[in-house]
N, CA, C and O atoms as a GROMACS GRO file, in nm:
protein
  352
    1MET      N    1  -7.176   2.412  -4.799
    1MET     CA    2  -7.065   2.330  -4.759
    1MET      C    3  -7.003   2.390  -4.632
    1MET      O    4  -6.977   2.510  -4.626
    2ASP      N    5  -6.980   2.307  -4.533
    2ASP     CA    6  -6.921   2.351  -4.408
    2ASP      C    7  -6.769   2.342  -4.416
    2ASP      O    8  -6.714   2.253  -4.480
    3PRO      N    9  -6.700   2.437  -4.348
    3PRO     CA   10  -6.553   2.428  -4.346
    3PRO      C   11  -6.508   2.306  -4.267
    3PRO      O   12  -6.579   2.257  -4.180
    4VAL      N   13  -6.391   2.259  -4.300
    4VAL     CA   14  -6.335   2.141  -4.233
    4VAL      C   15  -6.201   2.174  -4.167
    4VAL      O   16  -6.113   2.088  -4.159
    5TRP      N   17  -6.187   2.296  -4.120
    5TRP     CA   18  -6.063   2.333  -4.053
    5TRP      C   19  -6.040   2.240  -3.935
    5TRP      O   20  -6.133   2.205  -3.863
    6HIS      N   21  -5.917   2.202  -3.917
    6HIS     CA   22  -5.887   2.113  -3.805
    6HIS      C   23  -5.769   2.161  -3.721
    6HIS      O   24  -5.742   2.106  -3.614
    7LEU      N   25  -5.698   2.264  -3.768
    7LEU     CA   26  -5.588   2.320  -3.691
    7LEU      C   27  -5.599   2.472  -3.688
    7LEU      O   28  -5.628   2.535  -3.790
    8PHE      N   29  -5.577   2.529  -3.571
    8PHE     CA   30  -5.567   2.674  -3.557
    8PHE      C   31  -5.432   2.697  -3.490
    8PHE      O   32  -5.419   2.686  -3.368
    9VAL      N   33  -5.334   2.730  -3.571
    9VAL     CA   34  -5.196   2.735  -3.525
    9VAL      C   35  -5.153   2.880  -3.505
    9VAL      O   36  -5.177   2.967  -3.589
   10VAL      N   37  -5.090   2.903  -3.390
   10VAL     CA   38  -5.032   3.034  -3.361
   10VAL      C   39  -4.883   3.016  -3.335
   10VAL      O   40  -4.836   2.906  -3.308
   11ARG      N   41  -4.809   3.127  -3.345
   11ARG     CA   42  -4.666   3.124  -3.315
   11ARG      C   43  -4.641   3.218  -3.199
   11ARG      O   44  -4.701   3.325  -3.190
   12HIS      N   45  -4.552   3.177  -3.110
   12HIS     CA   46  -4.514   3.262  -2.998
   12HIS      C   47  -4.372   3.228  -2.957
   12HIS      O   48  -4.334   3.112  -2.951
   13LEU      N   49  -4.295   3.332  -2.928
   13LEU     CA   50  -4.156   3.311  -2.886
   13LEU      C   51  -4.147   3.231  -2.757
   13LEU      O   52  -4.050   3.158  -2.735
   14CYS      N   53  -4.248   3.244  -2.672
   14CYS     CA   54  -4.252   3.171  -2.544
   14CYS      C   55  -4.362   3.066  -2.550
   14CYS      O   56  -4.447   3.058  -2.461
   15ARG      N   57  -4.358   2.986  -2.654
   15ARG     CA   58  -4.462   2.886  -2.680
   15ARG      C   59  -4.487   2.793  -2.562
   15ARG      O   60  -4.602   2.769  -2.526
   16ASP      N   61  -4.382   2.741  -2.501
   16ASP     CA   62  -4.400   2.644  -2.394
   16ASP      C   63  -4.465   2.708  -2.271
   16ASP      O   64  -4.548   2.646  -2.205
   17GLU      N   65  -4.427   2.831  -2.243
   17GLU     CA   66  -4.489   2.903  -2.131
   17GLU      C   67  -4.635   2.932  -2.160
   17GLU      O   68  -4.720   2.921  -2.071
   18LEU      N   69  -4.665   2.971  -2.284
   18LEU     CA   70  -4.804   2.995  -2.324
   18LEU      C   71  -4.884   2.866  -2.312
   18LEU      O   72  -4.998   2.869  -2.265
   19GLN      N   73  -4.828   2.755  -2.353
   19GLN     CA   74  -4.898   2.628  -2.343
   19GLN      C   75  -4.930   2.594  -2.198
   19GLN      O   76  -5.040   2.549  -2.167
   20ARG      N   77  -4.834   2.617  -2.108
   20ARG     CA   78  -4.859   2.593  -1.965
   20ARG      C   79  -4.967   2.687  -1.911
   20ARG      O   80  -5.054   2.644  -1.835
   21HIS      N   81  -4.962   2.813  -1.951
   21HIS     CA   82  -5.062   2.911  -1.909
   21HIS      C   83  -5.202   2.867  -1.952
   21HIS      O   84  -5.297   2.873  -1.873
   22LEU      N   85  -5.214   2.823  -2.076
   22LEU     CA   86  -5.345   2.778  -2.125
   22LEU      C   87  -5.390   2.651  -2.054
   22LEU      O   88  -5.508   2.636  -2.024
   23ALA      N   89  -5.297   2.562  -2.026
   23ALA     CA   90  -5.333   2.438  -1.954
   23ALA      C   91  -5.386   2.472  -1.815
   23ALA      O   92  -5.482   2.410  -1.768
   24GLU      N   93  -5.324   2.569  -1.750
   24GLU     CA   94  -5.371   2.611  -1.617
   24GLU      C   95  -5.511   2.669  -1.624
   24GLU      O   96  -5.585   2.667  -1.525
   25ALA      N   97  -5.549   2.722  -1.741
   25ALA     CA   98  -5.684   2.776  -1.761
   25ALA      C   99  -5.779   2.667  -1.811
   25ALA      O  100  -5.894   2.696  -1.844
   26GLY      N  101  -5.732   2.543  -1.817
   26GLY     CA  102  -5.816   2.432  -1.861
   26GLY      C  103  -5.831   2.420  -2.011
   26GLY      O  104  -5.926   2.361  -2.060
   27ILE      N  105  -5.736   2.476  -2.085
   27ILE     CA  106  -5.743   2.476  -2.231
   27ILE      C  107  -5.636   2.382  -2.285
   27ILE      O  108  -5.516   2.402  -2.263
   28GLY      N  109  -5.680   2.281  -2.355
   28GLY     CA  110  -5.587   2.185  -2.415
   28GLY      C  111  -5.530   2.238  -2.545
   28GLY      O  112  -5.603   2.296  -2.626
   29THR      N  113  -5.402   2.218  -2.566
   29THR     CA  114  -5.334   2.257  -2.689
   29THR      C  115  -5.245   2.141  -2.732
   29THR      O  116  -5.224   2.046  -2.657
   30LEU      N  117  -5.195   2.151  -2.853
   30LEU     CA  118  -5.104   2.048  -2.904
   30LEU      C  119  -4.988   2.113  -2.979
   30LEU      O  120  -5.002   2.222  -3.034
   31ILE      N  121  -4.877   2.046  -2.980
   31ILE     CA  122  -4.766   2.083  -3.065
   31ILE      C  123  -4.759   1.973  -3.170
   31ILE      O  124  -4.708   1.864  -3.142
   32HIS      N  125  -4.809   2.001  -3.288
   32HIS     CA  126  -4.822   1.897  -3.389
   32HIS      C  127  -4.689   1.851  -3.449
   32HIS      O  128  -4.673   1.733  -3.481
   33TYR      N  129  -4.596   1.942  -3.465
   33TYR     CA  130  -4.469   1.906  -3.528
   33TYR      C  131  -4.353   1.959  -3.443
   33TYR      O  132  -4.289   2.057  -3.482
   34PRO      N  133  -4.326   1.896  -3.328
   34PRO     CA  134  -4.219   1.945  -3.241
   34PRO      C  135  -4.079   1.923  -3.301
   34PRO      O  136  -3.983   1.989  -3.262
   35VAL      N  137  -4.070   1.833  -3.395
   35VAL     CA  138  -3.943   1.807  -3.464
   35VAL      C  139  -3.965   1.839  -3.612
   35VAL      O  140  -4.057   1.786  -3.674
   36PRO      N  141  -3.882   1.925  -3.668
   36PRO     CA  142  -3.896   1.955  -3.811
   36PRO      C  143  -3.878   1.828  -3.893
   36PRO      O  144  -3.798   1.741  -3.858
   37PRO      N  145  -3.951   1.815  -4.002
   37PRO     CA  146  -3.945   1.691  -4.081
   37PRO      C  147  -3.803   1.647  -4.117
   37PRO      O  148  -3.772   1.528  -4.112
   38HIS      N  149  -3.717   1.741  -4.155
   38HIS     CA  150  -3.583   1.702  -4.199
   38HIS      C  151  -3.497   1.645  -4.086
   38HIS      O  152  -3.394   1.583  -4.112
   39LEU      N  153  -3.539   1.666  -3.960
   39LEU     CA  154  -3.465   1.611  -3.847
   39LEU      C  155  -3.534   1.488  -3.787
   39LEU      O  156  -3.485   1.430  -3.690
   40SER      N  157  -3.646   1.450  -3.844
   40SER     CA  158  -3.719   1.335  -3.791
   40SER      C  159  -3.661   1.205  -3.847
   40SER      O  160  -3.590   1.204  -3.947
   41GLY      N  161  -3.694   1.098  -3.780
   41GLY     CA  162  -3.647   0.966  -3.824
   41GLY      C  163  -3.694   0.930  -3.963
   41GLY      O  164  -3.626   0.857  -4.035
   42ALA      N  165  -3.811   0.981  -4.001
   42ALA     CA  166  -3.867   0.947  -4.132
   42ALA      C  167  -3.777   0.992  -4.247
   42ALA      O  168  -3.780   0.932  -4.355
   43TYR      N  169  -3.699   1.096  -4.225
   43TYR     CA  170  -3.613   1.149  -4.330
   43TYR      C  171  -3.465   1.137  -4.297
   43TYR      O  172  -3.382   1.206  -4.356
   44SER      N  173  -3.431   1.051  -4.204
   44SER     CA  174  -3.292   1.039  -4.160
   44SER      C  175  -3.199   0.994  -4.273
   44SER      O  176  -3.080   1.024  -4.271
   45ASP      N  177  -3.253   0.922  -4.370
   45ASP     CA  178  -3.169   0.876  -4.480
   45ASP      C  179  -3.121   0.990  -4.570
   45ASP      O  180  -3.032   0.970  -4.652
   46LEU      N  181  -3.180   1.110  -4.555
   46LEU     CA  182  -3.136   1.224  -4.635
   46LEU      C  183  -3.013   1.293  -4.576
   46LEU      O  184  -2.948   1.373  -4.644
   47GLY      N  185  -2.982   1.261  -4.452
   47GLY     CA  186  -2.862   1.315  -4.389
   47GLY      C  187  -2.865   1.463  -4.358
   47GLY      O  188  -2.759   1.526  -4.346
   48GLN      N  189  -2.982   1.520  -4.345
   48GLN     CA  190  -2.992   1.663  -4.312
   48GLN      C  191  -2.955   1.686  -4.167
   48GLN      O  192  -2.990   1.606  -4.080
   49ARG      N  193  -2.885   1.793  -4.141
   49ARG     CA  194  -2.841   1.825  -4.006
   49ARG      C  195  -2.916   1.948  -3.954
   49ARG      O  196  -2.976   2.023  -4.030
   50GLN      N  197  -2.910   1.965  -3.822
   50GLN     CA  198  -2.968   2.083  -3.762
   50GLN      C  199  -2.903   2.206  -3.826
   50GLN      O  200  -2.782   2.211  -3.845
   51GLY      N  201  -2.986   2.303  -3.858
   51GLY     CA  202  -2.938   2.424  -3.923
   51GLY      C  203  -2.960   2.423  -4.072
   51GLY      O  204  -2.946   2.527  -4.138
   52ALA      N  205  -2.994   2.308  -4.128
   52ALA     CA  206  -3.016   2.299  -4.273
   52ALA      C  207  -3.137   2.379  -4.318
   52ALA      O  208  -3.138   2.436  -4.427
   53TYR      N  209  -3.240   2.384  -4.235
   53TYR     CA  210  -3.362   2.457  -4.266
   53TYR      C  211  -3.399   2.541  -4.143
   53TYR      O  212  -3.488   2.504  -4.067
   54PRO      N  213  -3.332   2.654  -4.124
   54PRO     CA  214  -3.350   2.732  -4.002
   54PRO      C  215  -3.492   2.784  -3.981
   54PRO      O  216  -3.537   2.795  -3.867
   55ILE      N  217  -3.561   2.816  -4.086
   55ILE     CA  218  -3.698   2.867  -4.070
   55ILE      C  219  -3.788   2.755  -4.018
   55ILE      O  220  -3.868   2.777  -3.927
   56GLY      N  221  -3.777   2.638  -4.076
   56GLY     CA  222  -3.856   2.524  -4.028
   56GLY      C  223  -3.824   2.489  -3.884
   56GLY      O  224  -3.914   2.455  -3.807
   57GLU      N  225  -3.697   2.498  -3.849
   57GLU     CA  226  -3.656   2.468  -3.712
   57GLU      C  227  -3.711   2.572  -3.615
   57GLU      O  228  -3.753   2.539  -3.504
   58GLU      N  229  -3.710   2.698  -3.656
   58GLU     CA  230  -3.767   2.804  -3.573
   58GLU      C  231  -3.918   2.783  -3.553
   58GLU      O  232  -3.969   2.797  -3.442
   59GLN      N  233  -3.986   2.748  -3.660
   59GLN     CA  234  -4.130   2.724  -3.650
   59GLN      C  235  -4.159   2.609  -3.554
   59GLN      O  236  -4.254   2.616  -3.476
   60ALA      N  237  -4.079   2.506  -3.559
   60ALA     CA  238  -4.100   2.391  -3.471
   60ALA      C  239  -4.089   2.431  -3.324
   60ALA      O  240  -4.153   2.369  -3.238
   61ARG      N  241  -4.010   2.532  -3.294
   61ARG     CA  242  -3.996   2.581  -3.157
   61ARG      C  243  -4.106   2.677  -3.116
   61ARG      O  244  -4.125   2.702  -2.997
   62MET      N  245  -4.181   2.732  -3.212
   62MET     CA  246  -4.274   2.839  -3.182
   62MET      C  247  -4.423   2.804  -3.200
   62MET      O  248  -4.507   2.870  -3.139
   63VAL      N  249  -4.456   2.704  -3.278
   63VAL     CA  250  -4.597   2.683  -3.314
   63VAL      C  251  -4.673   2.605  -3.207
   63VAL      O  252  -4.620   2.514  -3.143
   64LEU      N  253  -4.798   2.645  -3.191
   64LEU     CA  254  -4.888   2.582  -3.094
   64LEU      C  255  -5.027   2.577  -3.155
   64LEU      O  256  -5.077   2.677  -3.206
   65SER      N  257  -5.090   2.461  -3.151
   65SER     CA  258  -5.224   2.445  -3.205
   65SER      C  259  -5.327   2.466  -3.095
   65SER      O  260  -5.324   2.399  -2.991
   66LEU      N  261  -5.418   2.559  -3.121
   66LEU     CA  262  -5.526   2.591  -3.027
   66LEU      C  263  -5.649   2.509  -3.062
   66LEU      O  264  -5.659   2.456  -3.173
   67PRO      N  265  -5.744   2.498  -2.968
   67PRO     CA  266  -5.867   2.426  -2.998
   67PRO      C  267  -5.945   2.496  -3.110
   67PRO      O  268  -5.951   2.618  -3.116
   68ILE      N  269  -6.004   2.417  -3.197
   68ILE     CA  270  -6.088   2.469  -3.304
   68ILE      C  271  -6.190   2.362  -3.339
   68ILE      O  272  -6.163   2.242  -3.328
   69GLY      N  273  -6.306   2.405  -3.382
   69GLY     CA  274  -6.406   2.310  -3.429
   69GLY      C  275  -6.546   2.346  -3.384
   69GLY      O  276  -6.565   2.436  -3.302
   70PRO      N  277  -6.643   2.276  -3.438
   70PRO     CA  278  -6.783   2.306  -3.407
   70PRO      C  279  -6.822   2.276  -3.263
   70PRO      O  280  -6.927   2.321  -3.217
   71HIS      N  281  -6.740   2.199  -3.192
   71HIS     CA  282  -6.769   2.167  -3.052
   71HIS      C  283  -6.744   2.286  -2.960
   71HIS      O  284  -6.789   2.284  -2.845
   72LEU      N  285  -6.674   2.389  -3.008
   72LEU     CA  286  -6.645   2.506  -2.925
   72LEU      C  287  -6.757   2.609  -2.941
   72LEU      O  288  -6.770   2.673  -3.045
   73ASN      N  289  -6.836   2.623  -2.836
   73ASN     CA  290  -6.940   2.726  -2.843
   73ASN      C  291  -6.877   2.863  -2.819
   73ASN      O  292  -6.757   2.873  -2.793
   74GLU      N  293  -6.957   2.966  -2.827
   74GLU     CA  294  -6.904   3.102  -2.815
   74GLU      C  295  -6.839   3.126  -2.678
   74GLU      O  296  -6.739   3.196  -2.668
   75GLU      N  297  -6.897   3.068  -2.574
   75GLU     CA  298  -6.839   3.084  -2.440
   75GLU      C  299  -6.699   3.023  -2.434
   75GLU      O  300  -6.607   3.083  -2.378
   76ALA      N  301  -6.683   2.905  -2.491
   76ALA     CA  302  -6.552   2.839  -2.492
   76ALA      C  303  -6.452   2.918  -2.575
   76ALA      O  304  -6.335   2.931  -2.538
   77GLN      N  305  -6.496   2.971  -2.688
   77GLN     CA  306  -6.409   3.053  -2.771
   77GLN      C  307  -6.362   3.176  -2.694
   77GLN      O  308  -6.244   3.210  -2.698
   78ASN      N  309  -6.454   3.241  -2.625
   78ASN     CA  310  -6.419   3.360  -2.548
   78ASN      C  311  -6.323   3.327  -2.434
   78ASN      O  312  -6.238   3.408  -2.398
   79HIS      N  313  -6.336   3.206  -2.377
   79HIS     CA  314  -6.246   3.162  -2.272
   79HIS      C  315  -6.103   3.149  -2.326
   79HIS      O  316  -6.007   3.191  -2.261
   80VAL      N  317  -6.089   3.091  -2.444
   80VAL     CA  318  -5.957   3.077  -2.506
   80VAL      C  319  -5.899   3.215  -2.536
   80VAL      O  320  -5.782   3.242  -2.506
   81ILE      N  321  -5.979   3.301  -2.592
   81ILE     CA  322  -5.934   3.436  -2.625
   81ILE      C  323  -5.888   3.510  -2.500
   81ILE      O  324  -5.781   3.570  -2.500
   82ALA      N  325  -5.968   3.505  -2.394
   82ALA     CA  326  -5.933   3.575  -2.270
   82ALA      C  327  -5.803   3.519  -2.210
   82ALA      O  328  -5.720   3.594  -2.159
   83ALA      N  329  -5.787   3.388  -2.216
   83ALA     CA  330  -5.666   3.326  -2.159
   83ALA      C  331  -5.542   3.369  -2.236
   83ALA      O  332  -5.437   3.396  -2.176
   84ILE      N  333  -5.553   3.376  -2.366
   84ILE     CA  334  -5.438   3.420  -2.446
   84ILE      C  335  -5.407   3.567  -2.418
   84ILE      O  336  -5.291   3.604  -2.402
   85ARG      N  337  -5.510   3.648  -2.411
   85ARG     CA  338  -5.488   3.790  -2.384
   85ARG      C  339  -5.427   3.814  -2.246
   85ARG      O  340  -5.355   3.912  -2.226
   86SER      N  341  -5.455   3.726  -2.152
   86SER     CA  342  -5.403   3.744  -2.016
   86SER      C  343  -5.260   3.694  -2.001
   86SER      O  344  -5.199   3.712  -1.895
   87PHE      N  345  -5.206   3.632  -2.103
   87PHE     CA  346  -5.069   3.579  -2.094
   87PHE      C  347  -4.970   3.693  -2.092
   87PHE      O  348  -4.966   3.775  -2.184
   88ARG      N  349  -4.892   3.698  -1.987
   88ARG     CA  350  -4.789   3.800  -1.966
   88ARG      C  351  -4.847   3.935  -1.971
   88ARG      O  352  -4.776   4.034  -1.955
   0.00000   0.00000   0.00000
């Protein structure tokens, strides 16, 4: 059975700068949940305010999804690794 991983998520205090750095290296990334669920429109009827779930809010500011999957050969993987290591 082959793994079906679809997200490789990292956290960084300077997530947006890291994302720009990787984009400049030709590496696409995504921010899957830029808004914590309790602050999204889908849950607005619950009346949760900013600060209600500080850990979730912190994660929303820090998480970045890197490329992952069988389409990434070893050279591409090494390119992502080198780009991350060269950040700052």
